[in-house]
N, C-alpha and C positions, 0 to 999 in steps of 0.2 A: 216829890214827898216820898219819903223812906218806906219801905212796905213795913209792915206791923209783924215783928218776928211769931208774935203767938197766931197771926194769920195764917204762917206756914205750917201745913200739914207735915205731921210726922213722916209720911209716907215720902213727900219732897225732900225732906231732911235728910232721910236715908239715902235717898236718891243720888242727892249732891256729894253727900258722904261717902258714897260708893265709888263715885267718878272721880275723886280726888286722889281715896285711896288707890285705886285701879291704876290710874296714870301716874301715881308715884312709884310704884313697885314695877311696872313693866319699862319705864324708863330708865331705871338703874341697872337693868340687867343686859348685858352685852353679847353673851352666849346664846347663841339661837334654838339650840336644844333647849337650854335652861327657861328661855324668855318663851318659848312655845308651849312648855309643860305648864309655866305660871300663866299664861294665858287661858289655858283650859281650865285651871283649877279657878280663876275670877270667873272666868263664864259660867261655870257650873253654879257660882254663888247666885248669879242673876238668873240664868234658865238651866236648873237642872235639867240635864242630857243623858240620853242611853247611846247616842253616838256622836262624835264629836271630831272634825277634822279641819285642818288649815292647809288650804290648795295656795302652791304659789305660781306664778306664771312662766312658762318658757316662751318668752317673746320671739324666739327664732323660729318655732313650731306653732305658735299661736295657741298655745295649749294649757290646760291645768295639770297640775302633778301634785299628788299628796305628800307633802313635806312633815306631816305630823297628825296622827289619827289615834283615837280611842273608840273602841267598839266596833273596829272593822276587821274583817278578815286578813290574816297575813298576805295572802295572793293579792288581794285589793290593794293594800297598801303599797305593796311592789310595783304593780301592774298598771293600775286604773289612771287613766290620762284622759282628759275630757276636751276636746275642741272646745274654744271659746264662742258660746252661741248655744252649746248643747247642753239639757239638763237644766236643772234647777241654778246650778253653781256657775255653768257657763253662761246662764241668761244673766245673772248677777252682774257677772264680769264684764259683758258685753254692754247691758243696758246701764251699768255704773248705779245700780239702785239695790236696795233689798228687796228679795223675793221672798214671800211666806205664801207655802203651799199646804193648805188645811187640809187636804187631802190627796197623796201622790197619785194614787187611784185615778184621778179626773185630770191630771196633768198629762196634756200627751208627749211632752220632751223628758219626761222623768227616766232617769237613770239609775237601776236598782245597784246599790253597791252594799246594803246591808238589810237582810231580810227582816221581813214583818215591820216595816217603816211605814206609817200614814201620813205624816206630816213632817215638813221641813222647811229651816229659815237659813238663807245664804244672803252674808253681807259682804258685799264689795269692800275691799281694803284699798283705799287711794292714799297715794303720798305723791306731793308736786304734780297733781293733775293726773298722776299716771297708775293705773289699778297695778296693784302688787301682788295680788293674791285675794281669795276668798276665804272667810270662816264660814263653816258649816256645821247646823245643828239639824238632829234628828230626832224624832220620836215617835213611838209605835202607837201613840194615842192621836185621834185624827182633832183637828182645831186645839194645839195643845200650847200656842205661843200665843202671848198676848200682846197687845200693842205697847204697853209700856216698856216690856222687856225687848221690843224690836227697836223703841225709839232710845233706850240706853245703849244697847249695841251700836245703834246707827251713830251716837255721839262718841262712842269710844273708838269706832272703826278707824277714824284718822289716827287717834294717838297708835292703836295697835300697830297699823301700818307704818308710822315713823319709826316704831320700837323696830319692827321687822327689819326696816331697811338700814338703820343704824347697825342692829347685829349683823347683818349680811355683810354690811361694810367692815365690820369691825372681822368678821370671819375670813372675809377674802384677805384682807391684810395678813391677819396672822397665818391663814395658808400660804401667801407668798412668802411671807419670812421662812418657815417651815419648808417651803419648796428651794428658797434660795440656797438652805442651809443643806437640803437632802442633795441639791446639785452641786453643791461644792463637796460632799462626802464622796457621791456618785464619781464625780471627775478624779478625784483621788484613787477611787478603787479602781476606777478603768485606767487609769495611767501606771497602775501596778502591774499591769501583765500585757505582751505583745502577743500571747497564744490566742489565738480565733476563739477557739472551745471553750477556754477558760472566761475570755472575755464575754460572750456570750451568756452565759451561766451568771456573771456578775450582774450584766444587763436584767437579765430576768428577774434576779432577786431583788433589784432595786426598784423595778418596775413594780413588783408583789408587793413592795411597801405602801404603796400607793392606791393600786387598783389591784381589787382582787380578781383577777382574769381567769377564767376557765383554759382558755389556750393563748399561748403566746409563740409566736412565730416572727424569723427575719428571713425576708427573703432579698438576694443580692442578684442584681442586673448583669448578665454577659452582651455586652455592649454590641456584639458582633453578630450574634444570632437574636438580639432583640427578645431573650428570655429571662423569667424571673425563675430563681432556683432556691428552694428552702436552704438556708444553712444551718438553722438551728429551730427546733420545734419541741414546744413542750405543751403536752394535754393532761390535765387532771394530774398536774404535779409530776408526770413520767414524761422521760424524753421519748420522742417519738421519731422514727425514721421515715419522714415525709417524701415521697418521689414524685409528689406533684409539681409540675413544669407549666408555668404559664406564659403566655404571650404577652409582651406589653400592649396594656389595653383591654386585657380579657379579666372579667371579676371585678370584684371591688378592689384587690390588691392590684391587678394591671392595672384598672382605672387611675387609682391615687396616685402610680407610678407617672401612668403616661401624661396625667393632668398636673402633676407635681403639686396635688392639693389633698388635704386630709380629708377623709369620709369618715362618718358618725352616722352610722344605722341604728335607729332604734330598735327596727323590726325585719330581720333581713329578709323574712318570707314575703314581704310587700315589694321588696327591690329585685327586679330583671336581671340585675348584673351581678347578683349573688350565685358562686356555684355552691352547690350543696355537698362540700366534703365531709363537714362535721355535720351529723344529723341534728346533735343537741343544742348547736348554736342558735341563738335567738338574735343577738345583736353583735355589731362588731364596729373597732375603730380602727381604721387604716391610717398611717402618718408615714410620708414618703421620708426616705434617709436622703439629705444632699449633702455634698461636699464640694465646695467651689463653685457653687452654682449649677452642680450635675448631680441629678438622680444616681445615686449608686443602689439603691435598693428602699425597702418597707419596711415597717414594724407594724405587726398586723395583732389586734387583741380582738379574743372571741367570749362572749358572755352567753350562759345558758338562760339569762334572765331579759325578758324584752324591757328595752329603753335602759340597760344598766350603766351605759357610759353617758358621763357628762361632759359639759362644757370645760368644766373645770380637768376632768381627765384629759381630754383631747389638748387644752393649754399644757399641762404639764408634760405630755409627751411630744408636743411639739417643741418645747423648750429642750427636751432632753434629746430629740432627733438628731441635732447639729452635732452634738457631743459623740452619739454612738456611730453617726456618719463617718466622724474624725476618727473615732479610736477602731472603727473596722477597717478603714483604709489604711491607715497606718499598721494595724494589725495584720492586713493582707501583704502590705508591702513587706513587713518582717519575714512573713512567712516565705515570701519569692525568694527574697535574699537569703533567706535560709537554706529554701532548696536547692537554691542554685549554687550556696557553699557546701550544702550535703553532696551534690552531682559533682563538683569540682574537685571534693576530696576524695571521691570515688573514681574519679579519673586520673585524677594525680597519681593514685595508689597503684592502678594499672600502667600508668605513665612511669612510675619508678620501678616495677616490676619489669616492664618491658626493657626499662634501660638496664637495669642488673641484668637481664639476659641476653642482652649486646655484650656484656664484657663477662669475660670467662673470669671463673672463682679461682681457679688455681692454675699456675706454671704447669707446663708439662716437665716430667722429670729431665734435669738435664746433669749430668753426669760430671762431679766434681765443682758443680753449683748450687749454693742454697738460694732459693727465691721465695717472696713473698709479697701479697698484696693488699693494699686495704684503700676501699672507694667509700669515701664519706662525704657527700656534699652538705656546703652550710644550708641550701635551700633544700626542700623535697626533691628537685631534681638539680643536678648540676652540669657544667659545661666541660668538666674534667673527662679525658676519657683514655681508655689502655686496652691494648690487645696484643696478641702473639699470633704468629701465623706460622706453623711446621710445615716447611718444604719435603719435598719425597727425598732429596738428597741428606736429610739430616739438619740442615740449617734451620735456622730460627729467628723469624723477623719480628722485632719489638717495637710495639708502637705506644707513643706516648703524647698527650695533646692536651691543650688546655684554651678554652673559647672565652672570649670576653664577655663579662657579665656570667648571669646565674639565671637558675630557674628555667621554666619551659622553653624558651626562645633558645638559650644557651645548649640546653640538651638535645633539642631537634638539630641544632646545627653541628652537635658532635657527631650525631647519628649519621646525619648527610656526611660529613668528612670520613668518617669509620667506613660506610659505607665503600665510597670512592675508592679507598685503600684496598679494601678486602676485593673490591671487583680488579684491581690493577694487581694485586700480589701474585695472582696466578703465573703470572709472566717473568716473574723471578728478577724485576728490575733493581739495578743496584740504588743505594739509597739516595743520592742525587738525582738521579732520573725519577724515582717513584715521587719524591717530593716536588719536582717539577712538574710531571704528569698531573698530581693532585692539584698544585695553585692552578692550573690553567682550567682545570674541571670545576673547581669553587668559584675561580674567576669569570666564566661562561653563565654561572649561576649565582649572581650576587644576592646577597640579603643585606638589606639597608642596616647597618651598623653592627654587624657580626664579621668577626674574623677570628682566626684560629693559629696558635702556634704549635706545630708539630716535630716531634724527632721521630725519624724512622731508621733503626740500623737492625744490621743481621748480624746473627752471633754464629761463628763457626766453631763447632765443638773440636774438628779435629785439632786446629789451632788453638781452642780457647780464645779468641778473638773476635 
């Protein structure tokens, strides 16, 4: 038997109409912020409120956190977290039922979030047999909420929960797409430089795009000493010269490095491992930097807000960490190579100067002879050599030599040969005997792959021969 339409009350008709309208409006919205705003507007049509909030569940910590609120103080919105089972909302979440409190002054588990509240209504939002959050309404009037309002909100709760879950999935996918695009841009940006200081500036700026940190730090491990040293610290948007050195395993930073696991601390004052270096810090996120399975350092973010860092922040930083580690390892390797090249250049300059000092700039004046000399090695150092030794009887020994090869080995072997000749020259040996003695000396001190061709002649001014 069909119900008589005339027997259906106007209130029941309005009730069903409201349900259909609300269901249609909330299921068509995929942006979470827009959805929560719309839920608040529609709820206000059913139950006019002074304070409205939607709490979502932090499953890891078994807490409720404020995702959207109207009529709540800003500090409450930022910091309020309620353990499941505590307060009106926590009770609704734990017991999975609507909780109506006619007078909060008589409710022993009441948690005051808004001043001058007398009654409260909390509706659990359940999707696929899982509590995803709680819709909470508060009023300054005692016994404010009617049974029909509670019944209507109860019927809407499952639709609201499904809509929130759909919006969260959509938001997660959107964030993942944005994350991949950002990671690609960051990778290109980090790949554009091998200067460590410039690189960490780019990394800090990239992270700031997604996480509004107060302090950003990168610590690198000195493996031999087992210490973490700050490579780069930004605090309140300014570079800071941080001298803190931590043994691996000490503090939150050292612990993350030792365990090779990220640490997300909602309230550092409640964690015994925290070292109070920055007194304004309230929450911290530490992620180890690993390269080829080895922890090379950590990236550390600090915030002045309690519970600031989210699971998304942690996932973002963990995804970025491997790229940061590889970029830093490559930059450090480049810097070491560059330092070695600079050191070698300095040493080569000194060696070149020493080689020039070993060979005289000008010939001594010789009557009736015009002399000139030019030494220009192909490399920075060369194996060519020349020298002259003036005897006390007026004769002049002239030495020309060429070592096989080029560069430092040839220059050193040439210096050895030149030293042997100078040592023997004082005895004024004839050229043949001098070269024989030099040959024997070099043969007694062989250097693999090195040999030299030398001419040794003596000029007699009297005979001009």
